[in-house]
N, C-alpha and C positions, 0 to 999 in steps of 0.2 A: 504493499499500499504506499509506503514511503517513497518507493521508486516512482510510482504513478504521480504523486504530488511533486516530486523533484522534477520529473519530466514536464509537468504542467508549469511549474515555476520557471524553468528555463525557457519555455515557450513564451510566457508572459514577458520575461526579461528580453527575449529576442524581439518581440513585437514592439516593446517600448524603445529599444535601441534603434530599431528600424525606423520608427516614426520620428524619433529625435534626430537621427542621422539625416533624414529627409528635410527636417526643419532647419538644422544647422547648415546643410548644404545650400538650401534656398537662401538663408540669411547671408551666408558667406558670399555666394554668387552675387546677390543683390548689393552687398557692401562693396565688393570688388568693382562691379560695374558702375556704381554711383561714384566712387572715388576716382576711378579711371576716367569717367566722363567729366568729372569736375576738374581734374588736373589738365585734361586735354582742352577743355573750354577756357581755362585760365591761360594756357599757352596760346590758344588761338586769339584771345582778346589782346594779349600782349603783342603778338605778331601784327595784328590789324592796326593797333595803335602806332607801332613803330613804322608800319608801311605808310599810314596817313601822314605822319611827321616827315618821312623821307620824301614822299610825293610833293608835299608843300615846299620843302627845301629845294627839290629838283626844279619845280616850276619857278621859284624865286631866283635861283642862282644859275639856272641852266644846267648843262650836263656836269659841270664841275661841282655843282652842289652836292650831288650824290657821292662823289669821290671823297669829299671832306666831311660828309655827315658823320662818319665814324673814322677814327684815326686809322690810317692804313697800317697794316701789319698782318702777320700770319694768323690764320683762324685756329683757335685752340679749344673748340667745343662750345663757344658762346653764341652770340648773335652775329649773323652775317647778312650782307646784302649782295645781290647780283642783279645785273640787267641782262635779260636773255632776249636774243633776237628771234624773229619769226620762225626760223628753222631750228631753233634750239641752241644756236651758238652763243657763247658768253661774250657780251660786249664790254661789260665792266665787272671786275672782281676785286674790289678794294681790299678785302681781307685775305686775298690770295688763297681761297679755298681750293684744295686739291681736287680737281675734276678730271678724272681719267677720260681722255678723248675730247675734252673741251666742250661737251654738250650735256644738256639735261633732257632726258626723255619725258618732258612734261608738256602736255598740250596747253596752248594759250587760248582761253576762251574769251568771250566778250565781257564776262563779269569776273569779279575776284573769286578765287577758289582756294581751298586748302588741300594740300597733298602730303602724302608720306613718302619719304625717300630714304635711301641708305647711301651714305658717302663715306668711303674709306672704312667700311664696316660699322659705321655709327648711325644709329636711328635718328632721323631728323623729321621735324615738322615744318612744312613750307607754306608760305602764303604768297600766292601768285596774283599780282595786280596789273591788269593791262595798262599800257601807257599810250597817250594820244598826243604827246608833245611833238612839235616839229622835228622831224628827223628820227623820231623813235616810234612812228606808227607801226603797229604790228608787234612791237616789243612788249616786254612785261618786266615789272619789278618783282624780284623774288626776295622775300625776307625769310630767312631760315633760322631755326633754333634747335639745338640738340635736346632730345627728350630722354637722354640717358638717366638723368636724375629722377625723372618721373618713373622710368622703368625700374630703377632701383627701389624707389618708394613702393611701387606696386609689388615688387618681388618680396620686400620685407613684409608687406601686408599679407601676401599669400602665406608666408611662413608663420606669421602671427595667427592667421585664421586656422591654419592646419594644426599648429600646436594647441591653440585654444579649443578647437573642436575635439582634438584628441583627448585633451585633459577633461573637457566636458563630458565626453563619452565614457571615459574611465570612471569619473565620479558618478555619472548616471548609471553605469553598470552596478556599482555598489548600491546606489539608491534604489534602482529598479529591483535588485535582488531582495533588498530589505522590504520594500513596499509590496512586492509580489508575495513574500512570505507572510506579511501582515494581512494581505487580502485573502490569502488561502486559509487563515486561521478560522474564520467563521464556517467555511466550507468543511474543514477538517472536523470541527466540533460537531457540526450538523451530521456529518457522515458517521462519526463515532456514536452520536446519540441514536441515529437510525439503526446502526448495527446493534447497539445495546438494546434498543427497543425490540428489534427482531429477535434477539437472543432471549430477552425476558418473555416476550409473547410466546415464543416456542417452548420455553420452560413451563410457562403457565398452562399451555395447551397439552403438554406432554403428560402431566399428572392425570387429568380426566381421561385422556386417551388410553393411558396405561390401565386405569381402573376399568374402563369400558372393554378393553381387550381381554383383561382377566375375567371379567364378569361374563362376557359372551363365550369365552372358552369353557367356563364352568357350565353355562346354560347348554352349550353344545354337548358337553359330556353327560348332562342329565336331561337331555331333550325328551326322553321317554317319560319323565316325571311330570306331574301336574304343575300348573302355574302357582298354586297355593304353596307347594313345597319350596319353590324357588322365589318366593315373594321378596325376601331380603335382597336377593341379587337384582331383581327387577327394580326395587326401590333404589339401589345403588346406581343402576344404569340411568334411571330417570333423574336422580340427583346430579350426576355428572353431566348429563345432557343439558340440564338447566344451568349448571355452572358454565359450560362452554357457550351456551346461548348468551348468558350475561357478558362473558368476556368478549365474545365476538361483537356484541352490540356496543360495548364500551370502546372497543378498537375502532369500530365503524364511526362512532361519534367523534373520536379524536381525529380520525383521518379526514372527516368532513370539516372539522374545525381547522385543521391545518390548511385545507384548500379554501377556507372561507365559505363553505357551502352548507352550513347549518341552517336548515329551513325553520323559520319562526313564524307561527300563526299568531301575530301580536294583536292585542286588544287592550282596552282600558280595564285595569283591575286594581284592587286595593291590597297593598302589601299586608295590612293588618288582618284582613279576612283570610288571605292566603296563609299567614302564619298560624292563625287560629285553627284552620283546617288541618294543616300539617301536624300540629301538636295533637289534635284529636286522633289523627290516624296513627301516630306513633305512641300514643298514651298507653295502650295495652302492653306493648313491648317493653316500655320503660317500667311499668308496674311489675311485669314478670321478672325483670332483672333487679328489682328493688331500688330503682332510681327515681328520685323525685323530679318530675317534669313540670315546670312552671312557665307561666306566660305573663309578660309585662308589655304595656304600650302606653302611649301618651293620650289615648282617647280620641285622636283625630285621624281621619282617613289619610292614607298615603297613596295617592293615585299615580300609577305608572303605566307605560306602554310595554307590555311584556307578553310572552307566550306562556299561558298558564301551565301547560303540561311540562314545558322545559323548566320553568321556575320552580314548580313543585318538585321536579326531579333534583334540581340543585339543592333545595332545602332539605329534602330527604337524605341526600348524600351527606350533608353537613351534620344533620341530626344523628344519622346512623353512625357516623364517624365519632361524634361526641360521646354517644352511649357506649360504643365499643371500648373507649379508653377511660370510661368513668366506672369506678368500682361500685359494688352494691352499697346502698345507703348514701350514695353520692347525689349530686344535684345537677340538673341541666336546665338552664333558663333561656327562653326565647324572648327577645326584646325587639320591638319595632319602634323606630324613632326617626324623626326628621333631622337631617344634618345638612344645613344650607339648602342647596337646590336638589338634594338627593334624599330618597327614602331608603332607610337602612334597616336590615334585620340582623341582629347580633345573636349568636348562639354561644353561650358560655357554659363550660362544664367545670367540675371540680375534680378532674382526673389527675393523672400523674404529671401532666405537662410535657412539653417537648424541649429537649436540651437546646440551648442557644445555637450550638454548632450545626444542629440538624434542621433548624427552622427554615433556613433558606432553601432547603432541598425538598420540602414536603410537597411542592407542586410538581415535582418531576415524576414522570411516568414510571410506574412499577417500584417507586420508592416507598419503603415501609420504615417507620420509626421503630416499631416493635414487630419484627418479622414473625416471631413465633405466634404472637397474639393475632396478627392479621391473618395468618394462614389458618388459625383455629376458627376464625369467623368467616373464612372463605373469601377474604379480601385479596385483590390482586395488585393493590397499590395504584389504581387508576382513578379512584373516586375524586380526590382533590384536583387532579389534572382535568377531569371532565367538568367539575364544578367551576373551575377557573375559566375554562373555555366557554361554558354557558353564560357566565357572568359577563365576559367580554363581548359575547355575541349580542347581549342586551345593551351594550354601551356602558356597562357598569364595571365595578371592580370588586375583587374578592381579596381580603387580607386576613392574616392569621397572626395573633399575638399569643404568647404563652409564657408562663412562669413555672419552672420546674417545682413540682410539689404543691402547686396552687391550682393550676388548671389552664385551660386554653379557651380563647375566644375567637370565633370566626365571624367576620363581618362582611356582608354583601350589601353594596350600595348601588342603587339604580337611579338615574335622573328622573325626577318627578315630572309628571305630565303637566304642561302649562294649562292653566284654567281657561275654559272657553265660555263665553257668555251664553251660548245656546248649544250646550253639549248634551245630546240625548243619552239616556241611561243605556249603558253598554251591556249586552248579554254576558260579558265576561265578569261583570261585578258579582253575579250570583252563580257562576259556573259550578261552584263546589257545593252549593246548597241543594 
């Protein structure tokens, strides 16, 4: 099982890194393109400004103006000026740029244009400006600038982006591994609970199936005898079948609860009336066990929207649970009270209580505080889990408080129904009468 989760974890990490790599690649490419375009635009603006200044000097001072616009000298990778004839021959070369063959293969158009060129292995950016001065018709002024510094800046940028992306991916690998592990924790817990649930359900079903198998084997061996002789065996079979029916019904209720498919036939009913009827139903059982069952309320109706059958099932679970854990001559009290916007029913017993360390686990499926006593009374540890599911299905809450040696109190609270000016008497009010 660990191998499966490790494989899933690596797949999550892989997908995270793939997505992050795509994002980093896009951002890096966008950063490179924006900076490259910005540097090139800056160089173009500088060349155009220099060309405008050179043209003005040329028109003011004639041909000699261009020669003295910049001091003559050898070109060493800075700015340079050329006057290029119609056929590409160089007419003026003040900075003595080394041009192999004496021509530039650059077309002269009617408007100014930017060109890229390589001279002596150096990357250049050129601005070609047509000339219309007397004697220079068809010629062009070429202002050039080395872009080696921009290329070095872009190369450094690429290095920084690669190193930064690599470091980011390395950190993301650690982060993705950690986050993937955290994301899988709930799934692992859920799977463990499911496996435990299946194991517990199988264990609970195995006992009645074993009894049924043994009983049917005995019946088969004594099939020639009358039913009266095998009455005890038939009684055992019926009892175990009933136990399995209850267990399967409980499991079905929990399964529907997990899927959010508990069907509720809700209607208006009074929690006080419901509590009275449940106490009446359980009264004979409490008397048989020597337990005092009492009832308390505030004397005012507590109207709620609820399914009477499901709510009765919930209260019977809580009452049955309270009496199972209350010794003879103990007391169980059922109280109905208003708490803010909720109607609450509290069931308090004087049993042995629940140890504090076990209290958070009592709503877990198949969990038993007193396993021996629960099995003695036929409990499977599903009652409180079902009760909690039914309470939440009604939009309410079920809570449990307990003090060891004093007793336990279960409280179910359901939102009260908002009063209506013209609300007809609901048939659910008297469904128990």
